[in-house]
DRENVEX-338133 format. One record per residue: residue number from 1; residue in one letter; x, y, z of N, C-alpha, C in turn. Coordinates in Angstrom, 2 decimals. Example, Ala and Ser with C-alpha at 12.3 -4.5 7.8 and 13.67 -1.06 7.14 Angstrom:
<rs>
n;res;n_X;n_Y;n_Z;ca_X;ca_Y;ca_Z;c_X;c_Y;c_Z
1;A;13.19;-5.69;7.80;12.30;-4.50;7.80;13.20;-3.30;7.80
2;S;12.85;-2.25;7.08;13.67;-1.06;7.14;12.90;0.03;7.87
</rs>
This chain:
<rs>
n;res;n_X;n_Y;n_Z;ca_X;ca_Y;ca_Z;c_X;c_Y;c_Z
1;X;-35.18;-34.97;-41.93;-36.53;-35.32;-41.56;-36.70;-35.07;-40.07
2;X;-37.82;-34.53;-39.69;-38.16;-34.32;-38.29;-39.48;-35.03;-38.02
3;X;-39.48;-35.88;-36.99;-40.68;-36.58;-36.57;-41.10;-36.00;-35.22
4;X;-42.17;-35.24;-35.22;-42.66;-34.62;-34.00;-43.44;-35.66;-33.20
5;X;-42.97;-35.98;-31.98;-43.63;-36.98;-31.15;-44.68;-36.36;-30.24
6;X;-44.39;-35.20;-29.73;-45.33;-34.40;-28.95;-44.79;-32.98;-28.91
7;X;-45.35;-32.12;-28.07;-44.92;-30.73;-28.09;-43.55;-30.50;-27.47
8;X;-42.99;-31.51;-26.79;-41.68;-31.33;-26.15;-40.63;-32.35;-26.58
9;X;-40.99;-33.24;-27.51;-40.08;-34.31;-27.91;-40.18;-34.55;-29.41
10;X;-39.03;-34.73;-30.05;-39.02;-35.02;-31.49;-37.78;-35.83;-31.83
11;X;-37.81;-36.43;-33.01;-36.65;-37.13;-33.57;-36.26;-36.37;-34.82
12;X;-34.97;-36.06;-34.94;-34.48;-35.32;-36.10;-33.37;-36.11;-36.76
13;X;-33.48;-36.28;-38.06;-32.43;-36.93;-38.82;-31.34;-35.94;-39.21
14;X;-30.10;-36.39;-39.10;-28.96;-35.60;-39.55;-28.21;-36.42;-40.60
15;X;-27.12;-35.90;-41.09;-26.33;-36.65;-42.07;-25.73;-37.91;-41.47
16;X;-25.51;-37.94;-40.17;-24.80;-39.06;-39.55;-25.63;-39.91;-38.59
17;X;-26.79;-39.40;-38.13;-27.55;-40.16;-37.14;-28.97;-39.63;-37.01
18;X;-29.73;-40.28;-36.14;-31.04;-39.81;-35.71;-30.88;-39.33;-34.28
19;X;-31.41;-38.14;-33.99;-31.28;-37.55;-32.66;-32.65;-37.48;-31.99
20;X;-32.71;-37.92;-30.74;-33.88;-37.68;-29.92;-33.67;-36.34;-29.24
21;X;-34.59;-35.40;-29.46;-34.41;-34.03;-28.99;-35.55;-33.60;-28.07
22;X;-35.20;-32.77;-27.07;-36.16;-32.17;-26.15;-36.22;-30.67;-26.38
23;X;-37.39;-30.11;-26.18;-37.54;-28.67;-26.26;-37.15;-28.08;-24.91
24;X;-36.17;-27.18;-24.94;-35.68;-26.52;-23.73;-35.79;-25.02;-23.90
25;X;-35.88;-24.32;-22.80;-35.83;-22.85;-22.85;-34.43;-22.43;-22.43
26;X;-33.76;-21.74;-23.34;-32.43;-21.22;-23.07;-32.51;-19.70;-23.21
27;X;-32.26;-19.04;-22.11;-32.40;-17.58;-22.05;-33.78;-17.14;-22.52
28;X;-34.79;-17.92;-22.12;-36.16;-17.58;-22.45;-36.61;-17.99;-23.84
29;X;-35.69;-18.48;-24.66;-36.01;-18.87;-26.04;-36.16;-20.39;-26.14
30;X;-37.22;-20.88;-26.77;-37.35;-22.33;-26.97;-36.29;-22.83;-27.96
31;X;-35.59;-23.87;-27.55;-34.51;-24.44;-28.37;-34.56;-25.96;-28.28
32;X;-34.43;-26.63;-29.42;-34.38;-28.09;-29.45;-32.96;-28.54;-29.17
33;X;-32.79;-29.44;-28.18;-31.47;-29.95;-27.81;-31.46;-31.47;-27.89
34;X;-30.52;-32.06;-28.61;-30.43;-33.52;-28.66;-29.89;-34.07;-27.34
35;X;-30.39;-35.27;-26.97;-29.87;-35.91;-25.77;-29.60;-37.40;-25.96
36;X;-29.99;-37.96;-27.10;-29.66;-39.35;-27.44;-29.46;-39.42;-28.95
37;X;-28.61;-40.35;-29.36;-28.26;-40.49;-30.77;-28.42;-41.96;-31.18
38;X;-28.91;-42.18;-32.42;-29.20;-43.53;-32.90;-28.75;-43.70;-34.34
39;X;-28.40;-44.92;-34.69;-27.99;-45.23;-36.06;-29.20;-45.38;-36.99
40;X;-30.35;-45.81;-36.44;-31.53;-46.02;-37.28;-32.74;-45.30;-36.70
41;X;-33.68;-44.96;-37.56;-34.91;-44.32;-37.11;-35.73;-45.31;-36.26
42;X;-35.66;-46.60;-36.59;-36.38;-47.60;-35.80;-35.92;-47.60;-34.35
43;X;-34.61;-47.58;-34.14;-34.12;-47.59;-32.76;-34.44;-46.28;-32.04
44;X;-34.46;-45.18;-32.75;-34.83;-43.90;-32.13;-36.30;-43.92;-31.70
45;X;-37.18;-44.40;-32.57;-38.60;-44.48;-32.24;-38.84;-45.46;-31.10
46;X;-38.15;-46.59;-31.12;-38.30;-47.58;-30.05;-37.89;-46.98;-28.71
47;X;-36.77;-46.29;-28.68;-36.30;-45.66;-27.44;-37.29;-44.60;-26.95
48;X;-37.81;-43.79;-27.87;-38.78;-42.76;-27.49;-40.05;-43.38;-26.92
49;X;-40.53;-44.45;-27.55;-41.73;-45.13;-27.07;-41.49;-45.74;-25.68
50;X;-40.34;-46.37;-25.50;-40.01;-46.96;-24.19;-39.94;-45.88;-23.11
51;X;-39.33;-44.75;-23.43;-39.23;-43.65;-22.48;-40.62;-43.15;-22.08
52;X;-41.47;-42.94;-23.10;-42.80;-42.42;-22.83;-43.61;-43.41;-21.99
53;X;-43.45;-44.70;-22.25;-44.15;-45.71;-21.47;-43.66;-45.72;-20.01
54;X;-42.36;-45.59;-19.82;-41.80;-45.60;-18.46;-42.32;-44.46;-17.61
55;X;-42.54;-43.29;-18.21;-42.95;-42.12;-17.41;-44.45;-41.85;-17.49
56;X;-45.22;-42.72;-18.15;-46.66;-42.53;-18.28;-47.29;-42.61;-16.89
57;X;-48.14;-41.63;-16.53;-48.69;-41.59;-15.17;-49.85;-42.57;-14.97
58;X;-49.54;-43.77;-14.53;-50.58;-44.76;-14.25;-50.51;-45.18;-12.79
59;X;-51.64;-45.61;-12.26;-51.72;-46.07;-10.88;-52.21;-47.50;-10.77
60;X;-52.91;-47.96;-11.79;-53.52;-49.30;-11.73;-53.10;-50.11;-12.95
61;X;-53.33;-51.41;-12.87;-53.03;-52.29;-13.99;-53.89;-51.93;-15.21
62;X;-55.14;-51.58;-14.98;-56.02;-51.18;-16.08;-55.48;-49.94;-16.78
63;X;-55.05;-48.96;-16.02;-54.47;-47.76;-16.61;-53.19;-48.09;-17.38
64;X;-52.40;-49.02;-16.86;-51.16;-49.41;-17.54;-51.49;-50.06;-18.89
65;X;-52.50;-50.94;-18.93;-52.89;-51.56;-20.20;-53.40;-50.51;-21.19
66;X;-54.16;-49.54;-20.69;-54.65;-48.46;-21.56;-53.48;-47.62;-22.09
67;X;-52.49;-47.38;-21.25;-51.31;-46.62;-21.68;-50.56;-47.37;-22.78
68;X;-50.38;-48.66;-22.59;-49.68;-49.47;-23.60;-50.45;-49.43;-24.92
69;X;-51.77;-49.57;-24.84;-52.59;-49.54;-26.05;-52.49;-48.19;-26.75
70;X;-52.61;-47.11;-25.97;-52.52;-45.76;-26.54;-51.17;-45.53;-27.20
71;X;-50.08;-45.88;-26.51;-48.74;-45.64;-27.06;-48.46;-46.54;-28.25
72;X;-48.95;-47.76;-28.23;-48.78;-48.66;-29.37;-49.43;-48.07;-30.61
73;X;-50.64;-47.55;-30.47;-51.32;-46.93;-31.60;-50.58;-45.69;-32.08
74;X;-50.14;-44.86;-31.14;-49.43;-43.63;-31.50;-48.16;-43.93;-32.29
75;X;-47.34;-44.85;-31.79;-46.07;-45.12;-32.45;-46.24;-45.97;-33.71
76;X;-47.27;-46.79;-33.77;-47.55;-47.52;-35.01;-47.88;-46.54;-36.12
77;X;-48.64;-45.49;-35.80;-48.97;-44.47;-36.79;-47.70;-43.74;-37.24
78;X;-46.83;-43.43;-36.30;-45.57;-42.75;-36.66;-44.74;-43.65;-37.56
79;X;-44.61;-44.95;-37.23;-43.87;-45.88;-38.08;-44.47;-45.92;-39.47
80;X;-45.81;-45.98;-39.56;-46.48;-46.01;-40.86;-46.17;-44.74;-41.65
81;X;-46.20;-43.59;-40.99;-45.92;-42.32;-41.67;-44.48;-42.27;-42.17
82;X;-43.54;-42.79;-41.38;-42.13;-42.82;-41.80;-41.99;-43.70;-43.03
83;X;-42.62;-44.87;-43.02;-42.56;-45.76;-44.18;-43.14;-45.12;-45.42
84;X;-44.23;-44.39;-45.25;-44.87;-43.71;-46.38;-43.94;-42.62;-46.95
85;X;-43.30;-41.85;-46.06;-42.38;-40.80;-46.51;-41.19;-41.39;-47.24
86;X;-40.68;-42.52;-46.76;-39.51;-43.14;-47.40;-39.89;-43.67;-48.79
87;X;-41.09;-44.23;-48.95;-41.53;-44.71;-50.27;-41.72;-43.55;-51.24
88;X;-42.27;-42.44;-50.74;-42.48;-41.28;-51.59;-41.17;-40.66;-52.06
89;X;-40.13;-40.75;-51.22;-38.84;-40.17;-51.57;-38.08;-41.02;-52.58
90;X;-38.43;-42.30;-52.67;-37.70;-43.23;-53.56;-38.08;-43.04;-55.01
</rs>
């Protein structure tokens, strides 16, 4: 399973773990490279959301609250989609 978070970040399931991957250019070719590994999809999504929140470009408290709201909605939708896929596979 691959969960696309944005155009440069995704979570990919393997036989042994969930990988947080970044899109990199290697010799001019776009290539997905893992940089963190997780035992559960929940922990991978939580880490990705925390990372995105830490680097979100805000300058004011109002912007920070808007960022939290936006990211909460985005990741809640991803969690819902993962749950739906898991039910369909069962």
